[in-house]
C-alpha positions as CSV (number, residue, x, y, z in Angstrom):
1,M,148.9,12.1,109.6
2,E,146.8,9.6,107.3
3,D,145.2,12.8,105.6
4,I,148.6,14.2,104.9
5,Y,149.6,10.9,103.4
6,L,146.5,10.6,101.1
7,I,146.9,14.4,100.1
8,V,150.6,13.9,99.1
9,I,149.5,10.6,97.1
10,Y,146.7,12.7,95.5
11,I,149.2,15.6,94.5
12,A,151.6,12.8,93.0
13,M,148.8,11.5,90.9
14,V,147.1,14.6,89.6
15,G,150.0,16.9,89.9
16,P,151.7,16.0,86.5
17,S,148.5,16.7,84.6
18,L,149.0,20.4,85.6
19,L,152.5,20.1,83.5
20,L,150.3,19.3,80.4
21,A,148.4,22.6,80.4
22,R,149.8,23.4,76.9
23,E,148.2,20.1,75.8
24,T,144.9,20.9,76.8
25,K,143.8,22.6,73.4
26,R,145.2,19.5,71.6
27,R,143.2,17.1,73.9
28,L,140.0,18.7,73.4
29,L,140.9,18.6,69.6
30,N,141.4,15.0,69.9
31,L,138.0,14.6,71.5
32,K,136.2,16.5,68.7
33,T,138.0,14.1,66.0
34,G,136.9,11.1,67.9
35,A,133.5,12.2,68.9
36,K,131.7,9.7,66.5
37,A,132.7,6.9,68.9
38,L,130.1,8.4,71.5
39,I,127.8,6.3,69.6
40,F,129.0,3.4,72.0
41,L,128.5,5.3,75.1
42,P,125.3,3.8,76.0
43,L,126.8,0.3,75.7
44,T,129.9,1.3,78.1
45,V,127.8,3.1,80.6
46,G,125.1,0.6,80.4
47,L,127.1,-2.5,81.1
48,L,128.9,-0.6,84.0
49,M,125.5,0.2,85.6
50,I,124.4,-3.3,85.2
51,Y,127.3,-4.5,87.0
52,V,126.8,-1.9,89.8
53,I,122.9,-2.5,90.0
54,F,123.0,-6.5,89.8
55,A,126.5,-7.8,90.7
56,R,128.5,-5.4,92.8
57,N,127.0,-6.2,96.0
58,L,127.3,-9.9,95.5
59,V,131.0,-9.8,94.3
60,S,132.2,-7.4,97.0
61,Q,131.2,-9.9,99.6
62,I,134.2,-12.2,98.2
63,P,137.1,-11.2,100.5
64,L,139.9,-11.6,97.8
65,L,137.9,-9.7,95.3
66,N,136.9,-6.8,97.7
67,L,140.6,-6.1,98.7
68,S,141.6,-2.5,98.4
69,W,144.3,-0.5,100.1
70,L,142.1,2.4,100.2
71,G,138.2,1.5,99.5
72,Y,137.7,4.3,96.8
73,N,139.4,5.7,93.9
74,I,142.0,8.3,95.2
75,S,141.5,10.5,92.0
76,L,138.2,11.4,93.8
77,G,140.3,13.4,96.1
78,P,142.0,12.6,99.3
79,F,138.9,13.0,101.2
80,G,136.8,10.6,98.8
81,N,135.7,8.4,101.7
82,E,133.9,11.4,103.3
83,G,131.1,11.6,100.8
84,L,129.9,14.2,98.4
85,F,131.5,17.2,100.4
86,G,134.9,15.5,100.6
87,I,134.8,14.8,96.7
88,L,133.0,17.9,95.5
89,P,136.1,20.5,96.0
90,F,138.2,18.1,93.9
91,L,135.7,17.7,91.0
92,P,137.2,20.2,88.7
93,M,140.8,18.9,89.2
94,L,139.5,15.4,88.4
95,V,137.8,16.4,85.1
96,Y,140.9,18.3,84.2
97,T,143.1,15.3,85.0
98,L,140.9,12.9,83.2
99,I,141.2,15.0,80.0
100,H,144.8,14.2,80.0
101,V,145.1,11.0,81.8
102,N,142.4,9.1,79.7
103,Y,144.4,10.4,76.5
104,F,147.5,8.7,77.7
105,E,145.8,5.6,79.0
106,E,144.5,5.1,75.3
107,F,147.9,6.0,73.9
108,Y,150.0,3.5,76.2
109,F,147.6,0.8,77.3
110,R,145.7,-0.3,74.0
111,K,148.6,-1.5,72.1
112,N,148.4,-5.2,73.1
113,T,146.6,-7.5,75.5
114,K,149.2,-7.4,78.3
115,R,149.0,-3.7,78.4
116,V,145.0,-3.7,78.8
117,I,145.3,-6.3,81.4
118,L,148.0,-3.9,83.3
119,W,145.9,-1.0,82.7
120,A,143.0,-2.5,84.4
121,F,145.0,-3.8,87.4
122,L,146.6,-0.2,87.7
123,H,143.4,0.7,88.9
124,V,143.8,-1.2,92.3
125,A,146.9,1.1,92.8
126,M,144.4,4.0,92.7
127,G,142.4,2.5,95.4
128,V,139.8,0.5,93.8
129,A,138.9,-3.0,94.7
130,I,140.1,-6.1,92.7
131,H,136.5,-6.7,91.6
132,V,136.6,-3.2,89.9
133,A,139.7,-4.1,88.1
134,L,138.1,-7.1,86.8
135,V,135.0,-5.3,85.5
136,L,137.3,-3.0,83.8
137,L,139.1,-5.6,81.8
138,P,136.1,-6.2,79.2
139,L,135.9,-2.3,78.9
140,G,139.7,-2.0,78.3
141,F,139.4,-4.5,75.5
142,F,136.4,-2.7,74.0
143,Y,138.3,0.5,74.0
144,R,141.3,-1.4,72.6
145,S,138.9,-2.7,69.5
146,I,137.7,1.0,69.2
147,Y,141.5,2.0,69.0
148,N,142.4,-0.7,66.3
149,K,139.3,-0.1,64.3
150,Y,139.0,3.7,64.2
151,S,141.8,5.6,66.1
152,I,143.2,6.5,69.4
153,N,140.9,9.7,69.4
154,H,137.9,7.5,69.1
155,A,139.0,5.3,72.0
156,Y,139.9,8.5,74.0
157,A,136.6,10.1,73.4
158,L,134.7,7.3,74.6
159,H,137.0,6.7,77.5
160,L,136.5,10.2,78.7
161,A,132.7,10.4,78.0
162,T,132.2,7.2,79.9
163,N,134.2,8.4,82.9
164,L,132.4,11.7,82.8
165,A,129.2,10.0,82.6
166,L,129.8,7.8,85.5
167,I,130.8,10.9,87.6
168,G,127.5,12.5,86.5
169,I,125.7,9.5,87.5
170,S,127.3,9.1,90.9
171,F,126.5,12.8,91.7
172,S,122.8,12.5,90.4
173,S,122.4,9.1,92.3
174,Y,123.8,11.0,95.7
175,F,121.2,13.8,95.3
176,L,118.4,11.7,94.4
177,L,119.1,9.1,97.2
178,Q,119.2,12.2,99.7
179,S,116.1,13.8,98.4
180,G,114.2,10.5,98.7
181,S,115.2,9.8,102.4
């Protein structure tokens, strides 16, 4: 029963992206226009990796900050808690969904401080722990500064590239840890 519940939630979250198929070419052009912002990619990914390597284990020991209704991000798929083979079948849909969702996140949530905060904490609804939402706050404000200084396309390109880099790092680390065992 829980699997059916998670599948329904997953479909409700990623399904609307399928309605945006006509917009895919435009989103790819938006990425091309904002590609210069990728100069900041080492900063965004680096800061998140520093958090994961040095602080995540400590912060996740604080019960309030470790609260999560699911324990992982539902966008990984309804079987994200089953490891690589629970996630792998959903990876193409995740990438496609991020192409659309990341644009609309920049469009709606970078206009002011309140929206940036809302954006960070909406990730809790996606199943991530509160400490992750707190780490996303400075990143959201950085995307907002890119949005304000350059354009939505620059913030969008950086946001999507950061997410794709994190997915790549996660999958690479899984294989590296498995081969090292």
